[in-house]
C-alpha positions in Angstrom: -3.7 0.1 22.8 -0.8 -2.1 21.7 2.0 -3.6 23.8 5.3 -2.1 22.6 8.7 -3.8 22.7 11.6 -1.7 23.8 13.7 0.1 21.2 17.1 -1.2 20.4 18.6 2.3 20.6 19.0 4.8 23.5 17.5 8.3 23.6 18.7 10.7 21.0 19.3 13.3 23.6 22.1 12.4 26.1 20.3 14.4 28.8 17.5 11.8 28.9 18.7 9.6 31.7 17.5 8.4 35.1 18.3 11.8 36.7 15.9 13.6 34.3 13.3 13.3 37.1 11.9 15.1 40.1 13.5 14.5 43.5 10.4 13.0 45.0 10.5 10.1 42.6 13.8 9.0 44.2 12.6 9.7 47.7 9.4 7.6 47.1 11.5 4.8 45.6 13.5 4.7 48.7 10.4 4.7 50.9 8.9 1.8 48.8 12.2 -0.1 49.1 12.4 0.4 52.9 8.9 -1.1 53.2 9.8 -3.9 50.8 7.0 -2.8 48.5 9.2 -1.9 45.5 8.4 -5.1 43.6 4.6 -5.0 44.1 2.7 -4.9 40.8 1.5 -1.4 39.8 -0.3 0.0 36.8 0.0 3.7 35.8 -1.8 5.5 33.0 -0.8 8.7 31.1 -3.7 10.9 30.0 -4.7 14.6 29.8 -7.8 16.3 31.0 -8.6 18.8 28.2 -7.7 19.4 24.6 -5.2 22.2 23.9 -5.9 25.5 22.2 -9.6 25.3 23.0 -9.9 22.6 20.3 -11.6 19.3 19.9 -8.7 16.9 19.5 -5.0 16.2 20.3 -2.4 14.3 18.3 -0.4 11.9 20.4 3.4 12.1 19.9 6.7 11.3 21.7 6.2 7.5 21.9 9.5 6.6 20.2 11.6 8.6 22.6 9.8 7.0 25.5 10.6 3.5 24.2 14.2 4.5 23.8 14.4 5.8 27.4 12.7 2.6 28.8 15.1 0.4 26.9 18.2 2.1 28.0 17.2 2.9 31.6 20.1 2.3 34.1 22.0 4.3 36.6 25.7 5.0 35.9 28.2 5.2 38.7 28.4 8.9 38.8 24.6 9.2 38.8 24.4 6.9 41.8 27.0 8.9 43.6 24.9 12.0 43.1 21.8 10.3 44.3 23.8 9.3 47.4 24.7 12.9 48.0 21.0 14.1 48.0 19.8 11.1 50.0 22.6 11.0 52.7 20.6 8.9 55.1 19.6 6.1 52.7 21.1 2.7 53.3 23.9 1.3 51.2 21.7 -1.6 50.1 19.4 0.8 48.4 22.2 2.1 46.2 23.2 -1.5 45.4 19.6 -2.0 44.3 19.8 1.1 42.1 22.9 -0.3 40.4 21.0 -3.4 39.3 17.8 -1.5 38.4 16.4 -1.6 34.8 13.0 -1.6 33.0 13.0 -5.2 31.8 10.0 -6.0 34.0 8.1 -3.0 32.7 5.3 -3.7 30.2 4.0 -0.7 28.2 0.8 -0.5 26.2 0.3 2.6 24.0 -1.8 4.2 21.4 0.0 4.4 18.1 2.1 7.6 17.7 0.4 10.2 15.5 -3.1 9.1 16.4 -5.9 11.6 17.2 -6.8 11.2 20.9 -9.1 12.8 23.4 -9.2 13.7 27.2 -9.0 10.9 29.8 -8.0 8.3 27.3 -4.9 6.3 28.5 -2.2 7.3 25.9 0.2 4.9 27.7 -0.4 2.2 30.3 2.7 1.1 32.2 2.6 -2.1 34.2 5.5 -3.4 36.4 7.2 -3.1 39.8 5.9 -0.2 41.8 9.2 1.6 42.4 10.6 1.6 38.9 7.1 2.3 37.4 6.9 5.3 39.7 10.5 6.5 39.1 10.1 7.0 35.3 7.0 9.3 35.7 8.7 12.6 35.2 10.8 11.6 32.2 7.8 9.9 30.4 5.7 13.1 30.9 8.5 15.3 29.7 8.9 13.2 26.5 5.2 13.3 25.7 3.8 16.6 26.8 5.6 19.0 24.4 5.8 16.7 21.4 2.0 16.1 21.6 1.4 19.8 22.1 3.5 21.0 19.1 2.2 18.1 16.9 -1.4 19.2 17.7 -0.5 22.8 17.0 1.0 21.8 13.6 -2.1 19.8 12.7 -4.3 22.8 13.5 -2.2 24.9 11.1 -2.5 22.3 8.5 -6.3 22.2 8.9 -6.3 26.0 8.6 -4.5 26.2 5.3 -5.9 23.0 3.7 -4.0 20.2 2.0 -3.0 22.2 -1.1 -0.7 24.7 0.6 2.9 24.1 1.8 3.9 24.7 5.4 7.5 25.1 6.6 8.7 25.3 10.2 11.1 28.3 10.7 11.2 28.4 14.5 14.6 27.3 15.6 15.8 30.8 16.6 12.6 31.3 18.8 12.3 27.9 20.4 13.0 27.2 24.0 16.6 26.1 23.7 18.3 23.5 21.4 16.0 20.7 22.6 12.9 22.7 22.0 14.1 23.6 18.5 14.8 20.0 17.5 11.5 18.7 19.0 9.5 21.4 17.3 11.0 20.6 13.9 10.4 16.9 14.4 6.9 17.0 15.7 5.7 19.8 13.4 6.7 17.5 10.5 4.7 14.7 12.1 1.7 17.1 12.5 1.6 17.9 8.8 4.3 20.4 7.9 6.2 19.8 4.7 9.7 20.7 5.9 12.0 22.7 8.2 14.7 25.3 8.0 16.5 23.6 10.9 19.6 21.8 9.4 20.3 19.6 12.4 16.7 18.4 12.6 16.8 17.6 8.9 20.0 15.5 9.5 18.7 13.7 12.6 15.1 13.0 11.5 15.4 13.0 7.6 13.0 16.0 7.3 13.1 17.9 4.0 15.1 21.1 4.6 14.2 24.4 3.0 15.2 28.1 3.2 15.5 31.3 1.3 17.6 34.3 2.3 17.7 37.0 5.0 17.2 40.7 4.6 20.9 41.0 5.6 21.9 39.2 2.3 19.9 41.7 0.3 21.2 44.7 2.3 24.9 43.5 1.9 24.7 44.5 -1.8 24.6 48.3 -2.4 24.7 48.6 -6.2 25.2 46.7 -9.4 28.9 47.5 -9.2 29.1 44.7 -6.5 28.7 42.2 -9.4 31.1 41.6 -12.3 29.7 41.9 -15.8 31.3 38.9 -17.4 31.7 36.2 -14.8 28.1 35.3 -14.3 27.6 32.7 -17.1 24.6 30.6 -16.4 23.0 28.0 -18.7 22.3 29.6 -22.1 23.3 33.1 -21.2 26.9 34.5 -21.0 26.1 37.0 -18.2 23.1 36.7 -15.9 23.6 40.3 -14.9 23.5 41.7 -18.4 20.5 39.5 -19.3 18.6 40.7 -16.3 19.4 44.4 -17.2 18.2 43.7 -20.7 14.9 42.5 -19.3 14.7 45.4 -17.0 14.9 47.8 -20.0 12.4 45.7 -22.0 9.9 45.9 -19.2 10.3 49.6 -18.9 11.7 49.6 -15.4 14.1 52.5 -16.2 15.8 53.8 -13.1 16.0 57.3 -14.7 12.2 57.4 -14.9 10.8 59.1 -11.8 8.0 56.5 -11.7 10.5 53.8 -10.9 13.0 55.7 -8.7 12.1 53.3 -5.8 13.8 50.4 -7.6 16.8 49.5 -5.6 20.0 48.5 -7.5 21.5 46.8 -4.5 18.5 44.5 -4.2 18.7 43.8 -7.9 22.3 42.8 -7.5 21.5 40.6 -4.5 18.8 38.7 -6.5 21.2 38.2 -9.4 24.0 36.9 -7.1 21.6 34.5 -5.4 20.1 33.3 -8.7 23.6 32.7 -10.0 24.4 30.5 -6.9 21.1 28.6 -7.0 19.6 28.8 -10.5 17.3 25.8 -10.0 16.1 26.9 -6.5 16.0 30.6 -6.7 13.7 32.3 -4.2 13.9 36.0 -3.6 13.0 37.9 -0.4 11.2 40.9 -2.0 10.2 43.1 1.0 13.6 44.5 2.1 12.8 48.0 0.7 9.4 48.0 -1.0 7.6 44.9 -2.1 5.5 46.5 -4.9 7.8 49.3 -6.1 11.2 47.5 -6.0 11.2 43.9 -4.8 8.7 42.3 -7.2 10.0 44.3 -10.2 13.6 43.3 -9.6 12.5 39.7 -9.0 10.6 39.4 -12.4 13.7 40.7 -14.3 15.9 38.1 -12.7 13.4 35.2 -13.1 13.0 36.1 -16.8 16.8 36.1 -17.2 16.9 32.7 -15.5 14.2 31.4 -17.8 16.1 32.6 -20.8 19.1 30.7 -19.4 17.0 27.5 -19.2 16.1 27.5 -15.5 12.7 28.0 -13.7 12.8 30.1 -10.5 10.8 28.8 -7.5 9.2 32.0 -6.3 9.4 34.9 -4.0 8.9 35.4 -0.2 7.0 38.2 1.5 7.9 38.8 5.1 6.0 42.0 6.0 2.9 44.0 5.2 -0.6 43.0 4.2 0.2 39.5 3.1 -3.1 38.8 1.3 -3.0 42.1 -0.7 0.6 41.8 -1.6 0.2 38.2 -2.7 -2.6 39.1 -5.0 -0.6 42.0 -6.4 2.3 39.6 -7.0 0.1 37.0 -8.7 -1.5 39.7 -10.9 2.0 41.0 -11.9 3.1 37.5 -12.9 0.0 36.8 -14.9 0.0 40.2 -16.7 3.6 39.8 -17.8 3.0 36.3 -19.0 0.0 37.5 -21.1 1.9 40.4 -22.5 4.9 38.2 -23.5 2.6 35.6 -25.0 0.7 38.2 -27.0 4.1 39.9 -27.9 3.1 43.2 -26.4 6.5 42.8 -24.8 8.6 42.1 -27.9 11.8 40.7 -26.4 12.8 40.1 -30.0 16.0 38.3 -29.0 14.0 35.3 -27.6 13.7 32.0 -29.4 10.3 30.4 -29.4 11.5 28.0 -26.8 12.8 30.8 -24.6 9.6 32.7 -24.9 7.6 29.6 -23.9 10.0 29.1 -20.9 9.5 32.7 -19.8 5.7 32.4 -20.0 5.8 29.1 -18.1 8.1 30.6 -15.4 5.9 33.5 -14.8 2.7 31.4 -14.5 4.2 28.8 -12.1 5.9 31.2 -9.6 5.1 30.3 -6.0 4.4 33.0 -3.4 5.7 32.3 0.1 4.7 34.2 3.2 6.1 34.5 6.6 5.9 37.4 9.2 4.8 36.1 12.7 2.1 33.8 11.3 -0.3 32.0 13.6 -3.5 30.0 13.3 -5.8 33.1 13.4 -3.7 34.8 10.7 -4.0 31.7 8.4 -7.8 31.6 8.9 -8.0 35.4 8.2 -5.9 35.0 5.0 -8.2 32.2 3.9 -11.2 34.4 4.2 -9.4 37.1 2.1 -8.8 34.7 -0.8 -5.1 35.2 -0.8 -2.7 33.9 -3.5 -0.1 32.5 -1.1 1.3 29.0 -2.0 3.4 28.3 1.1 3.9 29.6 4.6 7.0 29.8 6.8 5.8 29.6 10.4 8.1 30.1 13.4 7.4 31.7 16.8 3.7 30.8 17.3 4.2 27.2 16.2 7.3 26.2 18.2 6.4 28.1 21.4 2.7 27.1 21.2 1.9 30.7 22.2 -1.8 30.2 22.7 -1.2 27.3 25.2 2.3 26.6 26.4 1.6 23.2 28.1 -0.6 20.2 27.4 -1.0 18.9 31.0 -0.5 15.2 30.6 -0.6 13.4 34.0 0.7 10.0 35.2 -1.7 8.4 37.6 -1.8 5.1 39.6 -4.9 3.1 38.6 -4.1 -0.3 40.1 -1.9 -1.8 42.8 -1.6 -5.5 43.2 -4.4 -5.9 40.6 -6.8 -3.9 42.8 -8.3 -0.6 41.4 -7.2 2.7 42.9 -8.8 6.1 42.7 -7.7 9.6 43.4 -10.7 11.7 44.7 -10.9 15.5 44.4 -13.3 18.3 45.1 -12.5 19.3 41.6 -14.3 16.5 39.7 -12.0 16.9 36.6 -9.1 15.8 38.8 -10.8 12.6 40.0 -9.2 9.6 38.3 -11.0 6.7 36.6 -9.9 3.5 38.5 -8.6 0.3 37.0 -6.5 -0.5 33.9 -8.4 0.5 30.8 -8.3 -0.3 27.1 -9.6 2.3 24.7 -11.6 1.3 21.6 -12.6 3.5 18.7 -16.1 2.8 17.5 -16.4 3.3 13.7 -19.7 3.4 11.8 -20.4 1.2 8.8 -19.5 4.2 6.6 -16.1 4.7 8.2 -17.0 7.6 10.4 -15.5 7.9 13.9 -18.4 7.8 16.4 -16.8 7.8 19.8 -14.0 6.3 21.9 -15.0 3.7 24.5 -12.9 2.9 27.6 -13.3 -0.7 28.8 -11.5 -2.4 31.8 -8.8 -4.6 30.6 -10.3 -7.6 32.3 -13.6 -7.2 30.3 -14.3 -8.5 26.9 -13.7 -6.3 23.9 -16.8 -4.8 22.1 -17.9 -6.8 19.1 -19.0 -5.6 15.7 -22.7 -5.0 15.6 -23.0 -5.4 19.4 -25.5 -3.1 21.2 -23.5 -1.0 23.6 -24.6 1.7 26.1 -21.7 4.2 26.4 -21.7 6.6 29.3 -19.6 9.7 30.1 -17.3 8.9 33.1 -18.2 12.1 35.0 -21.5 13.3 33.6 -24.3 10.7 34.0 -26.6 12.6 31.7 -24.3 12.1 28.7 -24.8 8.6 27.3 -25.3 7.0 23.9 -26.5 3.6 22.9 -24.5 2.4 19.8 -26.0 -0.4 17.8 -26.8 -1.7 14.3 -29.9 0.7 14.2 -27.6 3.3 12.7 -27.3 1.2 9.6 -31.0 0.8 9.4 -31.5 4.6 9.7 -29.0 5.2 7.0 -30.5 2.7 4.7 -34.1 4.1 5.0 -32.8 7.6 4.6 -31.0 6.7 1.4 -34.3 5.3 0.1 -36.0 8.6 1.0 -33.4 10.5 -0.9 -34.2 8.5 -4.0 -37.9 9.5 -3.6 -37.2 13.2 -3.5 -35.9 14.1 -6.9 -38.7 16.6 -7.6 -38.3 18.5 -4.4 -34.7 19.7 -4.7 -31.7 19.6 -7.1 -28.9 17.0 -6.9 -26.4 19.3 -5.0 -29.0 20.0 -2.3 -29.9 16.3 -2.0 -26.2 15.4 -1.6 -25.9 18.0 1.1 -28.8 16.5 3.0 -27.4 13.0 2.6 -24.1 14.2 4.0 -25.8 15.5 7.1 -27.8 12.3 7.5 -24.6 10.3 7.3 -23.3 12.3 10.3 -26.5 11.3 12.1 -27.4 15.0 12.8 -31.2 14.8 13.0 -32.0 18.4 13.9 -29.8 19.7 11.1 -31.4 17.4 8.6 -34.9 18.5 9.7 -34.1 22.2 9.4 -32.5 21.9 5.9 -35.3 19.6 4.7 -38.0 22.0 5.8 -36.2 24.8 4.1 -36.6 22.8 0.9 -40.3 22.3 1.6 -40.8 26.0 2.2 -39.0 26.7 -1.1 -41.6 24.7 -2.9 -44.6 26.6 -1.4 -46.0 23.9 0.9 -48.7 25.2 3.1 -47.2 26.7 6.3 -49.7 25.5 9.0 -49.4 21.8 8.0 -45.6 22.3 7.7 -45.5 23.7 11.2 -47.6 20.8 12.7 -45.5 18.2 10.9 -42.2 19.8 12.0 -43.2 20.0 15.7 -44.5 16.4 15.5 -41.2 15.2 14.1 -39.0 17.1 16.6 -41.0 15.7 19.5 -40.6 12.2 18.2 -36.9 12.6 17.8 -36.5 13.7 21.4 -39.0 11.4 23.2 -39.7 8.4 21.1 -37.6 5.5 19.8 -35.7 5.4 16.5 -38.3 3.3 14.6 -41.1 5.7 15.4 -38.9 8.7 14.3 -38.2 6.9 11.0 -41.9 6.3 10.3 -42.7 10.0 11.0 -39.7 11.0 8.8 -41.2 8.9 6.0 -44.6 10.5 6.7 -43.3 14.0 6.3 -41.0 13.3 3.3 -43.5 11.2 1.3 -47.1 11.7 2.5 -46.8 15.5 2.9 -45.1 15.8 -0.4 -48.0 13.9 -2.2 -50.6 16.1 -0.4 -49.2 19.5 -1.1 -47.2 19.3 -4.4 
């Protein structure tokens, strides 16, 4: 944790002020003041008890707004008047104290915003006078709980789609009010999204803004008569409408052919109008009437007209139906047309060589964007179906955090006047860990995160290479001794990998090495024995050796386990191969 200086600017939201709190914070402050305890030193910590969404991590967010609040904390005259009205029996001297109150005596230590964190770790440690440190509790929790929740949700979406796909936040209309919409856009971007459709969020937080069109835009056009013939000059073509019609005829999408009677002229007109307005950023919403029978066919005619004019369309958006299937159909259509134009099965004799190359390039680079009530499980399902989607617009489930609407951060007193305090509960998970603590993240020699260690602030920090016994704060059976022995194990294991070239191919050796680097003994044993079985080693000896090794891993020290590991990998190999 790092000590943070106060921000030079106030909160972005004018509603964030000293009255954004619970009544009991003010009543406790008055009780502290009456007992002359309001200036005693206190230490509070902010933490949560379980990761959201049934997951294994949380992303900490909201720190900047907390700093802004702390820096600007002061009661205005009208706010003090209101406090006086709800505390009618309080002494006048208390309100005089409130007039002078600020957070200059507060020290705040925090984990860096955007860091992956885990339960019971102090995200913030706030030290200072008891009354003011207590009074800011509600506001601090309000500024951390939702931002960390939605940032974590966004990070999970990013993990679900991988790094190659684009993610855009489309949730302003479904968020819990203006504040929820702005926070969702801001912290979804922090969590790994590529942009937002929310214009105000883009302005305030410098987030890339993106958007396509609504079904209403497509529906507002009823026929091609809604467009003029001669006033849609774009780039190298005199009329985008006539050029698109020319491509429609060349592709054989004849509205008089019963096979293509589903093609909607109003949709075609809408696409032409939008392409005329945004020739370099043209994205068409293709599912207003029929994605396969109308939308995609109208779209390719317009994108080819744009390519002829010298512009490359961005892609199409699908907002309903079987997204995996429709995306694959769209991709197949684009590639087939590109191949047919390249092989001149589609003549398009009016094209120059450059225009033909542009048309092929445009078809092969089209992006497919999907929306339609997308959540994490949908993304994972689409991945399993080998979809062809390039970007996702995510709204409701992202911004409302539908699977878990609250994170559950708490703000607990851990020291008073430099003495540890504890809150005891029959529910063990609600028992607090006393004293001010500093979290340390232990990293292996190979850069792998091993665990987070909480150390009292008055204790020395752990040193590199030091042998440390780490215990779970609530489960005494969970403990782990961290030391330099891990490096020894990894070194010997690497030597053994060099000695096994005849037992398995390179890919399998690399897979075993990866597992060993994660220090997963049992997984390594199971995979390695699978290799031995593959090479017809005698089963009885294999069974005895495997049991011997597993027993050693569970009951003996690391050095004995390594010797037995060497015995199985080298001696058994020499005997039976």
